[in-house]
ZAMARGU-4260 file (C-alpha; in steps of 0.2 Angstrom, whole numbers, plus 5000, padded with zeros to 4 digits):
<rodrens>
0) 5001/5094/4973 | 4993/5100/4957 | 5009/5109/4952 | 5023/5097/4952 | 5035/5109/4944
5) 5041/5115/4961 | 5048/5098/4964 | 5058/5097/4948 | 5077/5098/4953 | 5086/5114/4948
10) 5096/5114/4932 | 5115/5112/4936 | 5126/5122/4925 | 5145/5125/4924 | 5160/5128/4913
15) 5173/5115/4910 | 5190/5115/4920 | 5206/5105/4916 | 5204/5087/4923 | 5220/5087/4933
20) 5238/5093/4929 | 5239/5084/4913 | 5222/5087/4904 | 5227/5081/4887 | 5232/5065/4878
25) 5235/5056/4862 | 5220/5052/4851 | 5218/5035/4842 | 5224/5041/4825 | 5240/5047/4833
30) 5245/5029/4837 | 5238/5023/4820 | 5250/5035/4812 | 5265/5030/4822 | 5261/5012/4817
35) 5261/5017/4799 | 5278/5025/4801 | 5285/5007/4805 | 5284/5003/4787 | 5301/5011/4785
40) 5309/4997/4795 | 5308/4986/4780 | 5319/4996/4768 | 5330/5000/4783 | 5337/4982/4784
45) 5346/4986/4768 | 5349/5005/4770 | 5350/5012/4787 | 5347/5030/4780 | 5328/5025/4780
50) 5328/5026/4799 | 5330/5044/4797 | 5315/5044/4786 | 5305/5035/4800 | 5311/5048/4813
55) 5306/5062/4802 | 5289/5054/4800 | 5287/5052/4819 | 5292/5070/4821 | 5279/5075/4808
60) 5266/5065/4818 | 5270/5073/4834 | 5269/5090/4826 | 5252/5086/4819 | 5247/5081/4837
65) 5253/5098/4844 | 5244/5107/4830 | 5227/5097/4833 | 5229/5099/4851 | 5230/5118/4849
70) 5214/5118/4839 | 5204/5110/4852 | 5194/5122/4863 | 5200/5125/4880 | 5190/5117/4895
75) 5183/5135/4900 | 5175/5136/4882 | 5163/5121/4886 | 5147/5125/4894 | 5139/5110/4902
80) 5121/5108/4910 | 5112/5094/4918 | 5093/5097/4915 | 5079/5088/4924 | 5061/5087/4916
85) 5051/5080/4930 | 5051/5077/4949 | 5062/5062/4954 | 5051/5048/4961 | 5055/5032/4969
90) 5055/5017/4957 | 5049/5028/4942 | 5059/5031/4927 | 5065/5048/4924 | 5076/5056/4910
95) 5091/5066/4913 | 5097/5077/4899 | 5115/5084/4897 | 5117/5099/4887 | 5133/5105/4879
100) 5138/5121/4870 | 5156/5123/4863 | 5163/5141/4861 | 5178/5134/4851 | 5183/5138/4833
105) 5178/5121/4826 | 5166/5106/4829 | 5171/5093/4841 | 5166/5075/4846 | 5163/5073/4865
110) 5161/5059/4877 | 5152/5064/4893 | 5152/5053/4909 | 5140/5058/4922 | 5144/5054/4940
115) 5127/5047/4945 | 5123/5038/4962 | 5122/5020/4962 | 5105/5020/4969 | 5098/5027/4953
120) 5101/5010/4944 | 5109/5018/4928 | 5127/5012/4930 | 5139/5025/4924 | 5131/5035/4910
125) 5142/5038/4895 | 5135/5049/4881 | 5143/5052/4864 | 5138/5068/4854 | 5145/5080/4841
130) 5145/5098/4846 | 5145/5111/4832 | 5152/5129/4835 | 5141/5139/4847 | 5126/5128/4845
135) 5119/5118/4860 | 5117/5099/4858 | 5109/5087/4870 | 5110/5069/4875 | 5100/5060/4888
140) 5099/5044/4899 | 5086/5036/4910 | 5087/5033/4929 | 5076/5024/4941 | 5079/5028/4959
145) 5078/5014/4971 | 5079/5024/4987 | 5070/5039/4994 | 5079/5054/5001 | 5093/5065/4995
150) 5105/5058/4982 | 5122/5066/4977 | 5126/5068/4959 | 5144/5072/4955 | 5153/5081/4941
155) 5152/5078/4923 | 5168/5072/4914 | 5172/5076/4896 | 5184/5068/4883 | 5184/5077/4867
160) 5193/5078/4850 | 5192/5086/4833 | 5187/5076/4818 | 5205/5071/4815 | 5206/5063/4832
165) 5225/5065/4834 | 5224/5074/4850 | 5211/5074/4864 | 5208/5085/4880 | 5200/5080/4896
170) 5189/5092/4906 | 5177/5091/4921 | 5162/5102/4923 | 5157/5105/4941 | 5139/5100/4941
175) 5138/5092/4959 | 5121/5094/4965 | 5109/5086/4978 | 5093/5078/4971 | 5078/5073/4982
180) 5069/5057/4978 | 5051/5058/4982 | 5038/5044/4985 | 5029/5039/4969 | 5018/5055/4966
185) 5009/5049/4951 | 5003/5032/4959 | 4998/5042/4975 | 4988/5054/4965 | 4980/5040/4955
190) 4975/5030/4970 | 4969/5045/4979 | 4957/5051/4966 | 4951/5033/4963 | 4948/5030/4982
195) 4939/5047/4984 | 4928/5044/4970 | 4923/5026/4974 | 4919/5032/4992 | 4909/5046/4986
200) 4898/5035/4975 | 4895/5023/4989 | 4890/5037/5001 | 4878/5044/4989 | 4869/5027/4987
205) 4867/5027/5006 | 4864/5045/5009 | 4846/5045/5014 | 4851/5033/5029 | 4866/5043/5034
210) 4860/5061/5035 | 4859/5061/5054 | 4876/5055/5057 | 4890/5067/5062 | 4890/5080/5076
215) 4893/5096/5065 | 4877/5106/5062 | 4873/5108/5043 | 4855/5114/5041 | 4836/5114/5047
220) 4821/5105/5039 | 4804/5100/5044 | 4803/5084/5055 | 4801/5068/5045 | 4795/5051/5051
225) 4811/5041/5057 | 4820/5057/5064 | 4827/5054/5081 | 4820/5065/5095 | 4838/5071/5100
230) 4839/5079/5082 | 4823/5090/5085 | 4827/5109/5087 | 4815/5114/5100 | 4819/5133/5098
235) 4815/5133/5080 | 4800/5122/5083 | 4793/5135/5095 | 4795/5149/5083 | 4788/5140/5068
240) 4774/5130/5077 | 4779/5114/5070 | 4793/5101/5073 | 4809/5106/5065 | 4824/5093/5064
245) 4843/5097/5064 | 4853/5090/5050 | 4871/5085/5055 | 4886/5081/5044 | 4902/5072/5047
250) 4915/5084/5055 | 4927/5092/5043 | 4940/5099/5055 | 4948/5084/5064 | 4966/5081/5067
255) 4974/5065/5059 | 4992/5060/5065 | 5002/5049/5054 | 5015/5040/5064 | 5028/5031/5053
260) 5040/5018/5060 | 5057/5019/5052 | 5065/5005/5063 | 5074/4990/5057 | 5058/4980/5054
265) 5053/4992/5040 | 5069/4989/5031 | 5063/4972/5024 | 5061/4972/5006 | 5046/4966/4996
270) 5046/4966/4977 | 5061/4978/4976 | 5055/4991/4989 | 5057/4992/5007 | 5041/4991/5019
275) 5046/5009/5023 | 5044/5014/5005 | 5026/5007/5005 | 5022/5015/5021 | 5028/5032/5015
280) 5017/5031/4999 | 5002/5026/5010 | 5005/5040/5021 | 5006/5053/5007 | 4990/5046/4999
285) 4981/5047/5016 | 4987/5065/5019 | 4980/5070/5002 | 4963/5062/5006 | 4962/5069/5024
290) 4966/5086/5018 | 4953/5085/5004 | 4941/5079/5017 | 4944/5095/5027 | 4955/5087/5041
295) 4971/5093/5047 | 4986/5081/5045 | 5002/5080/5056 | 5017/5068/5053 | 5028/5059/5066
300) 5042/5048/5059 | 5054/5040/5071 | 5067/5027/5073 | 5078/5028/5089 | 5075/5046/5088
305) 5061/5057/5080 | 5066/5060/5062 | 5052/5071/5056 | 5038/5080/5065 | 5026/5091/5057
310) 5012/5100/5066 | 4994/5098/5060 | 4990/5109/5045 | 4980/5109/5029 | 4982/5116/5011
315) 4993/5113/4996 | 5008/5121/5006 | 5006/5109/5020 | 5005/5094/5008 | 5022/5100/5000
320) 5029/5100/5018 | 5023/5083/5021 | 5030/5077/5005 | 5047/5084/5009 | 5047/5076/5026
325) 5042/5059/5019 | 5056/5060/5006 | 5069/5062/5020 | 5063/5048/5031 | 5076/5034/5031
330) 5076/5017/5038 | 5087/5013/5053 | 5097/4998/5058 | 5091/4997/5076 | 5074/4994/5083
335) 5063/5010/5084 | 5059/5018/5101 | 5040/5016/5101 | 5039/5023/5119 | 5047/5039/5114
340) 5035/5041/5099 | 5020/5038/5110 | 5026/5051/5123 | 5030/5064/5109 | 5012/5062/5102
345) 5004/5063/5119 | 5014/5079/5122 | 5010/5087/5105 | 4992/5082/5103 | 4980/5084/5119
350) 4963/5084/5110 | 4956/5067/5103 | 4962/5064/5086 | 4964/5049/5074 | 4982/5041/5075
355) 4987/5031/5060 | 5002/5021/5065 | 5011/5012/5051 | 5023/4998/5058 | 5027/4980/5059
360) 5028/4967/5073 | 5044/4959/5079 | 5044/4941/5082 | 5047/4940/5101 | 5040/4930/5115
365) 5036/4945/5125 | 5023/4958/5121 | 5031/4970/5108 | 5034/4988/5114 | 5024/4995/5100
370) 5008/4986/5107 | 5011/4994/5124 | 5013/5011/5116 | 4998/5010/5106 | 4988/5005/5121
375) 4993/5021/5130 | 4987/5031/5115 | 4970/5022/5114 | 4965/5030/5131 | 4964/5047/5123
380) 4964/5045/5104 | 4957/5034/5091 | 4971/5023/5084 | 4972/5014/5067 | 4986/5002/5070
385) 4992/4996/5054 | 5004/4981/5052 | 5013/4979/5036 | 5012/4960/5033 | 5024/4948/5025
390) 5017/4940/5009 | 5028/4925/5011 | 5020/4920/5028 | 5003/4918/5020 | 5010/4909/5005
395) 5019/4896/5016 | 5002/4893/5025 | 4993/4890/5009 | 5005/4878/5002 | 5005/4860/5009
400) 5022/4854/5015 | 5030/4840/5006 | 5046/4838/5015 | 5051/4839/5033 | 5060/4855/5030
405) 5044/4863/5022 | 5034/4856/5037 | 5045/4865/5049 | 5044/4881/5039 | 5025/4879/5038
410) 5024/4877/5057 | 5035/4892/5061 | 5024/4903/5049 | 5008/4897/5057 | 5015/4901/5074
415) 5020/4919/5069 | 5003/4922/5061 | 4993/4916/5076 | 5004/4926/5088 | 5000/4942/5077
420) 4982/4938/5077 | 4982/4937/5096 | 4991/4954/5098 | 4979/4962/5086 | 4964/4955/5094
425) 4970/4961/5111 | 4971/4979/5103 | 4954/4978/5096 | 4947/4974/5113 | 4954/4990/5119
430) 4945/5000/5105 | 4960/5001/5093 | 4956/4999/5075 | 4968/4986/5068 | 4974/4982/5050
435) 4986/4969/5044 | 4989/4970/5025 | 5002/4966/5012 | 5013/4980/5006 | 5005/4981/4989
440) 4987/4984/4996 | 4993/4995/5010 | 4987/5012/5002 | 4970/5007/4998 | 4967/4998/5014
445) 4973/5013/5025 | 4963/5026/5015 | 4947/5015/5016 | 4949/5013/5035 | 4951/5032/5037
450) 4935/5036/5026 | 4926/5022/5036 | 4930/5030/5052 | 4925/5047/5045 | 4908/5040/5039
455) 4904/5032/5056 | 4909/5048/5065 | 4923/5039/5075 | 4933/5055/5076
</rodrens>
């Protein structure tokens, strides 16, 4: 993702059209001039002929309105564009620029109203500007998307007048477009670089003790005290007449499956974002680290059905495909079908791989279906089962209850936490790597677990 320009939404451009059958109106000064004409009512109390003067004044005001209206540019003479300067990312401020160029015969003042989706948390943007003749002018506003996926922008509506402001026209510029909201790319890249560098430093400090780890051949060297006998290359020893050891390294071409639960449990919100948003960000960071480490990454996102499935791959093009897939994963209102996800993964991936399953546990007396599904996968794959925790539960346990109501809440939280611990302990006994972490620390925890598994040659 070194080049983010490909993720910037395309510029939407269009010429104005009349806003309905009646696309003109009276300006503010038109009504002011009519009010001024009411001064003729005073002398009209004594002489009715002044009413004719008032009527003549009103006729002159209407004539001025028609003259001012004819001077206004036609809607087709207004060129409007919506310009994006950066990729649209979840919970990240982005600037939207509206550009206007008038091909009329005189300057105009314009009010532009952009039809932005409610999820962009910008209200109804209204921008005022003055457009000279045949020179483009710009105005901008800020958005902050609150949901991933595709968002629909509508048209741009214009109200414009001359400097006299006696008449005004209404126009609409057809700038409807679909904008894709991606996970937080900057945070993902920042966390990825930091985690990779931190891990590299730690591995370099322990490098002399870890050179024999891994199963992929790297090089030959003379035997040293402490080398294991299984690392001795007997054919090279026979040729050279002295003991030669093989140096191995951690395998760099494993397959990592990221399994993303998009069921109702992941719709819960923590600090303004859903758990699914945190999971998507962690999945993106993990994919970048795994591809950087030489592994092939695949994605399986599911709810009641499979939403996204990308086969294993590597390279910048594959990261782009993963990013597009993660952007389109949407939370569902029903419980996810975990069994279907497990069957799909067992069908698509025959060889042993690392499966990173991002999900949450339902509070039920029976064993959750996701636990049974993970147990099926553990017979063939190494599974990192990641539960996105709820910070409020741990907070309830840390606080001492002071009232009966708080005591009941404390006991309920304690029961939930203990049950989760039992379920995770059961999975660990089956060889599953387990992790329960708060959403804010999810990315770092998942990536560190992956790097640890690579370092210990678990995959």
